[in-house]
C-alpha positions in Angstrom: -10.4 -1.8 43.7 -9.2 1.1 41.7 -11.6 3.6 40.2 -12.4 2.7 36.6 -11.7 5.6 34.3 -13.2 5.2 30.8 -11.4 7.3 28.2 -11.9 7.8 24.4 -9.0 5.4 23.7 -10.7 2.7 25.8 -13.9 3.2 23.8 -12.0 3.2 20.5 -10.0 0.1 21.4 -13.2 -1.7 22.4 -14.9 -0.7 19.1 -11.8 -1.8 17.1 -11.7 -5.2 18.8 -15.4 -5.7 18.3 -15.2 -4.8 14.6 -12.1 -7.0 14.1 -13.8 -10.0 15.8 -16.9 -9.5 13.7 -14.8 -9.2 10.5 -12.8 -12.3 11.4 -16.0 -14.4 12.2 -17.6 -13.4 8.9 -14.4 -14.1 7.0 -14.3 -10.6 5.5 -10.7 -9.9 6.7 -7.7 -12.0 6.0 -5.2 -13.1 8.6 -2.5 -10.8 7.2 -4.5 -7.6 8.0 -5.2 -8.8 11.6 -1.6 -8.1 12.6 -1.9 -4.4 11.5 -5.0 -4.1 13.6 -3.3 -5.6 16.7 -0.4 -3.1 16.1 -2.9 -0.3 16.1 -4.5 -1.7 19.2 -1.2 -1.9 20.9 -0.4 1.7 20.0 -3.8 2.8 21.3 -3.3 1.0 24.6 0.2 2.5 25.0 -1.0 6.0 24.2 -3.8 5.6 26.7 -1.3 4.7 29.4 1.0 7.6 28.4 -1.9 10.1 28.6 -3.0 8.8 31.9 0.5 9.1 33.4 1.2 12.6 31.9 -2.3 14.1 32.6 -3.8 13.2 35.9 -7.0 15.3 35.4 -9.7 13.3 33.7 -10.9 16.3 31.7 -7.5 16.8 30.3 -7.1 13.1 29.5 -10.4 13.2 27.5 -9.3 16.3 25.6 -5.8 15.0 24.8 -7.1 11.5 23.8 -9.9 13.0 21.7 -7.4 15.2 19.8 -5.1 12.2 19.4 -7.9 10.1 17.9 -8.9 12.8 15.5 -5.3 13.2 14.4 -4.9 9.4 13.9 -8.1 9.3 11.9 -6.9 12.2 9.7 -3.5 10.5 9.1 -5.1 7.2 8.2 -7.6 9.0 5.8 -4.7 11.0 4.2 -2.7 7.8 3.7 -5.6 6.1 2.0 -6.0 9.0 -0.4 -2.3 9.0 -1.2 
């Protein structure tokens, strides 16, 4: 079995899926918004694979993915303010 490497994007994806499931179960989110969250999840999974292929060192992967997550959060925050 391959070595399991947990990265920031794995943690963020798990948190996103947990939050989305909780919101869906409690009927706080409509079915139209779920597609956007699945798109975000798909982008996060693709970015995780991209960073793993480009950066073999686990420390570099953590740094790059952490910066990527901060950048995505800032962009989402700025779009909400706009």
